[in-house]
ZAKOLBA-76956 format. One line per 5 residues: number of its first residue (from 1); for each residue x, y, z of C-alpha. Coordinates in Angstrom, 1 decimal. Layout:
<pts>
NUM> X Y Z | ...
</pts>
This chain:
<pts>
1> 17.1 -18.8 39.7 | 17.2 -22.3 38.2 | 14.3 -22.8 35.8 | 14.5 -26.6 36.3 | 14.4 -26.9 40.1
6> 13.8 -23.3 41.4 | 17.1 -23.1 43.3 | 18.1 -19.4 43.9 | 21.8 -19.0 43.4 | 21.9 -15.2 43.6
11> 23.1 -12.6 41.2 | 25.9 -13.3 38.8 | 28.2 -10.9 36.9 | 27.1 -10.2 33.3 | 30.2 -11.9 31.9
16> 28.8 -15.2 33.2 | 26.8 -16.5 30.1 | 26.3 -20.1 31.1 | 26.1 -21.7 34.6 | 25.4 -25.0 36.2
21> 22.8 -25.2 39.0 | 24.7 -25.9 42.3 | 21.8 -28.0 43.7 | 23.2 -31.5 44.0 | 20.0 -33.2 42.7
26> 19.6 -30.8 39.7 | 23.0 -29.9 38.2 | 21.2 -28.5 35.1 | 23.3 -26.4 32.7 | 21.7 -23.1 31.7
31> 22.3 -20.4 29.2 | 21.7 -17.2 31.1 | 19.3 -15.5 28.7 | 17.3 -18.7 27.9 | 17.0 -19.5 31.6
36> 15.7 -16.0 32.3 | 13.2 -16.2 29.5 | 11.8 -19.5 31.0 | 11.5 -17.9 34.4 | 9.7 -14.8 33.0
41> 7.3 -17.1 31.0 | 6.6 -19.2 34.2 | 5.7 -16.1 36.3 | 3.6 -14.6 33.5 | 1.6 -17.8 33.2
46> 1.1 -17.8 37.0 | -0.2 -14.3 36.8 | -2.6 -15.1 34.0 | -3.9 -18.2 35.8 | -4.7 -16.1 38.9
51> -6.8 -13.5 37.0 | -10.5 -14.0 36.5 | -11.6 -15.3 33.0 | -13.2 -12.9 30.6 | -17.0 -12.8 30.6
56> -17.1 -11.7 27.0 | -15.0 -12.7 24.1 | -12.1 -10.3 23.4 | -12.7 -7.6 20.7 | -10.6 -8.1 17.6
61> -7.7 -5.7 17.1 | -7.1 -3.4 14.2 | -6.8 -5.2 10.9 | -9.1 -8.0 11.9 | -11.4 -9.1 9.1
66> -15.2 -9.1 9.5 | -17.0 -12.3 8.6
</pts>
């Protein structure tokens, strides 16, 4: 999936490392791994935005300093 316009081009063999979006209005050039990372980040942000906000501040993790 093109991270610039959302066009779904379908699966590609693993030896394809870069590709150009076939959408005529987009034509963005993508590195396969970087494009996948952008798509994962986008979906993760959508999921986080859909969840309810915390009612209490998060508890500090191990190693956090007390003030």
